[in-house]
N, C-alpha and C positions, 0 to 999 in steps of 0.2 A: 572081554568087556561085558560087564553085567550091571543091571540096574541096582540090584542089591549085591554088592561085591563083598569079598572077604575083608576089605578095608573099611567097611561102612561104620563099624564101631569106633574106628580111630579118627574119623572125620570130625572136625570141630564145627560142623554145621548143626543148626537146630534140629533138622530132620534128615540125618545122613542117608536114610534108606531111599530117599527120592533122588539121590545124586548118582550120576553115572561115573564110574572110575575105570581107567585102563592103565596098565603098566606100559612102559616103553616097548617091552618085548611083545606086547599084544598088538602093536601098531604095524601097518604094512611097511613103513619105512623105519630103519633103525636110527636115522638122524633127521633133523628138521626142527621147525618151530613146533612147540608143544600145544596141542589143542586143549580145549576145556577139560576133557575127561582125564588127560594126563596131568594137567594142573591140579585136578582133584586128587590124583595120586601123590603129587608133591605135598599136598596138605595132609593126606592120610599118613604118609610116612614121615611127617614132621620136618620136611625140608623147607616148608613154609610154616611159620609159627606166628602165634599171636596170643597175647594175654587175654583177649576177649574173643567171643564167638566170631568166626569168619562167616560173613553173610553170603548165601548162595549167589546173590546178585553181583557180588564182587568178581565172580569168575565169568569173564567174557569169552567169546568164541576162541580167542587165542591170546588172552592176556588176563592179568589180575589187577583190579582196581586197588590202589593203596589208600589207606585212611590216615589222616593226620592224627598224631598223638596228642598228649595232654599239654605239651609245651612247644613254644617256638621262641626263637631268639632273633632280635634285630642285630645285625652284624655290620661292622665297619665296611666290609668289602666281601665280594665273592671269593671263595677259596677252594682249593683242593687239599686234602690232608697230606698227600705224599705217601711214599711207600712205607714209612716207619711211624705213622701217627694215626690216631683215631680222630673221628670227627669231634668227639667231645673234648679231646685234648686241644684242638685248634679253637674250639668255641671258648675255652677259658681265656684265650688271648684276644679273640676278635669280637666277642659278644658285647654289645652295648646295653642290652636290656632283655630280661626274660619275660615272656608273655604267657599268661595262663589262657589256654584255648577251651577250657571246660565250658564256659558260658559264651564263647564267641569273642572275636577280636577283629578290629579293622586293620588291614594291612594297607599302608599308604603307598601311593605312586612315588617312584623315585628312590624307594628304600629297598634293601635286601634283607631277607629273612631266611633263617634255616629252621625247619620244623621237624620234630620227631615223627616217625612213622610207626603205626601200631604193629605192623608186620615185621618179622625178622626172618633171616634165612639160615639154613644149614644144608647147603647144596652138596650133593655127591659129585664125584669126579665126572668130567665130561659134560656137566650141566652148567650153563652160564645164563646170564639174563641181561636184558636191555631195558632201560626206562625211557618213557616219553610222556609228555603232557597228554591228558585227555583232550578230545576234540573241542569240547566246550571251554576248556581252560585256554587253549590257544586262541579261540575266537573272541575271548575277552582281553586279548593282549596281555595275559599274565604269563610271564616267562618262568618256567620251572625246570629244574634239573635234579636228577637223582644223585646223591652222594653216599658213598660207602667208605668204610675204614680202609686205610692203607692203599689208597688209589691215586693214580695220576690222571684219571679221565672221569669226566661227568658221564652219567647215564650208562655206565658199563659195570657189570658185576662179573668178576672173573670166575672161571670154572672152580667149583668146589668151595665157593665163598661161604663163610659162616660168620654172622654178625648182624649188627643193627643196620637200619636204613634211615636216611634222612633226605629231605627234599628242600632244595633252595627255591625260594619264591620271590619274584620281583614283579609287582604290578607296574605296567608301563603307562597305561592310559587311564584306567578306572580304578579307584580304591575298591577293595573287596572285603566282604565280611566272611570270615571262615571260622570254623570251630572244630573241636575234637570229633573225628569221624568224617569230615569233609573229604571228598575224593577229587584230587587235582591231577594225579599222575597214575600211570599204568606200568606194569612190569610184564615183559614178554620173556619166555624161557626157551632156550635152545639146547639141542643136543647135537653136537657136530656142526657142520657148515651148511646151512640150508639155502643160501643164496643161489638162485638159478643162474645157469650160464646163459650166454647169448643164444646158443642153439636151443636150449630148453625153453627159454621165454618165447622165442619165435614159434617153436613147435606147439607150445601151449596156446598161442594166439590162433594157430590153425585149428586146434581142437575146440577151443572156446573163445570166440572173438573177444579180445580184451578191451576194445573200444569200438564204437560205431564208426564205420567208414575206414579210411586209410590209416594204418598205424605206422608210426615212425619209431625206429629203434635206435638207441644210442648207447654204445658200450654195454649191450645186453639188457638195457632198461627201456621202458616205454616212455617216449618223450611226450610231455604235456604242454599245450599252448594256452594262452590266456584269451578269453572271449570279451572283446570290447565293442562289439557290433550290436546296434539296436535291433530289436525283433518286433514283430507285429503287435505282440501283446504288451510290450513295455519298452521304454527307452532307457530304463535303469540298467547299468552295467556293473554297479558296485556300490559300496558304502564306505564313507570315511568317518572315523571315530571323532566325536566331539571332545574337546578338552574341557576340563573343569565341570564335568557332569556329576551325577549323583552316585550313590553307593550301590554296589551290586552284591547281593547275598548269593553266594555260589550254590547254596543248597535249596534255592527257591526258583524252580523253573516256571516260565510262562506268566510272569507277573509284571514285567517292566514294559513301559511304553518305549518302543524303539526310537521314536522321534526325539526323546530326551537325551539319547546317547549317540545317535548316528545321523548323518546327512546323506541322502542318496546322491549317486554320481550318474549323470546323464551321459549318454553316448555323444561324442563329438562328431562333427562332420568329417574329421580326418580319421575317425575310428581309432583314436589313441588316448592315452592318459598320461599326464605329467605327474609323477610321484614327488610330493614335497618331502624334503628331509625330515625324518623323525615323526612323520605322520603314519597312522595305521589304517590299512585298507582291507576290506573284504571283497575279493574278486572271485571269479569262477572259471573253471577250465572249459575249453571248447569241447573236449572229448567227454562222452559218456563212458565212465569207467566200469569195468567188470572185474571183480576179484572172485574167481571160482572158489568153492568151499575147500578145495585141496591146497589153497595157497593163501598167504597174506601178502601185503605190499606196503612199501614205505616210500614216501615222496622225498627225494633228495634234491638239493639245489642243482640246477642244471650245470652251471659253470660260472664261477666268480668272475671270469674274464669277460662275460657278456653283459655285466651290469652290476652296480653296487646296490643290491637290494636283497632282502631276505624273503624267501618265498613261503615259508611255513614255520609253525611251531610244533604242531603235533605230527602230522604227516604219516600217520599209521592208518591203513585201511584193513579192516577185519575181513576174514574169510566170509564170503557171501555178500560183500558190499556190491550193490548194483546187480546182483545175480538173480535171474528169474523174475525180473520186473514185468508186471502185466502192462501190455501196451507200449512198452519202451524197452530199450536195451541199455542197461547201465545207469549209473548216477553220476552227476557232475562232481568234480573235485573242487571243494571250496579252498581258496588260496588266501592265506593270511600274509599280507605283504607289507613290508616296511622298507623304505629307502634309507640309505646311509649317506652322510656327508654332503652330497649334492643332489639337485633335482635330476630325475631320470625319466625319459620318455619310454613308456611301454606301448608297443604297437599291437593292434589286433592280430592274433595268430602267432605272436612271438612265443617261441619255446622258452619256458621259464623253469621247468622242472623235469626230473626223471623219476619214473615209478619203477622201483626195483621189486620184483616178485620173489617171494621166499616160500618154498614148499613146506607143508606141514607133515608131521609124522603120520597123521591120519586126519580126515575131515572131522570137524567138531560135531558133537552130538546135536547142537543147535547152531546154525549159522546166523550171521548178522541179519537182523530184520525179521527173524521168524519168532514171533511171540516172546521176545525178550526186551521189549521196550526200546528198540534202537531208534534214536532221535533223527538220524540223518539218512536213512534209507530212502532212495528215490528223490534226494534233495536236488534243488536248483541253487539259486543264489540265496542261501539261508544264513541268517544270523544265528547266534548260539541259542540254546534251548531256554535261556533265561528271559527271552523277550516274547511279548505277544506277537501274533501275526500282524504284520504291517499291511495296511490296505494296498500300499504300493509294492509290497514284496511279492515276487512271482516265482513260480516253478518253471525253470527254463527247460 
């Protein structure tokens, strides 16, 4: 691995000589999630392609931010192309209207859109990828999923895939303004099978405590519980999204008054919360989570048998999340919660998610929170980056 590598002239960055690149063979582990320097290698070897310059800020510690392309399509229904069709072939049948994103466009709640992505892939064998919404996208209740040609699954890119990328976008609560270049989704790259076994996860917890206090493991994953108990500094335990609120520009952070879009939820005497059907909530985990730089983590639903609610949209925790915090251990996990069909009672301390740790091929050159503008390092009960700091909002 070198700061000025033999690949530097091939990188489609504005200043490639400042970019760190490593091949998979230079990493300590032959398989695992790919860190930033190996993602740079994918760019250098044109396994990740784009008609425009790839910006260095797109490369995160263990993922690549994808940019919306020039066009989006409002479609009649969500779809998968299937094993013998391209996304464009299906859009010919399902598209209702083509939208020009060059100057921005409003995506309305209750509608489904499919947008082009500027980046495309020509992956080599044994390299696959997984898509997920960015954290800020999920906290706006914007449901996104990656779609590729000839697939029967959302958010999955098969080994050796070559072709275009598209993203399905469905705003659930707030209308959003997007444009060409907006970043709503991420792509993570894998070589082999990086998911840690139960023994590996528990051993990792012994080396680097993954939570403060007692850890509970379930099927090799770290169990997370919801925090609904009042604290000395505040009685606020969450936020509920307001219906029929204003427009959110996804590319403008820190400009919106949270009181126009959210109402705070106060702790009850019973330390519980009744989730109303089809309402959207921002809650927080009891645990302070640590993801060491050697690993990434993904929040999975705990078990559909314990309640009809969705726990998250994004659910991806970068390497370095909550690691090395001054004066504290870890960062809270923000939970994006939506109940289905019937009201459901959440109790304080109820386990609602499982954090699955995945090893990296090597630690990233810069971990989450280290001079890369990470928005949620050291977070408590935080709304998305688009909102101003609320006087009532606290860091737990």
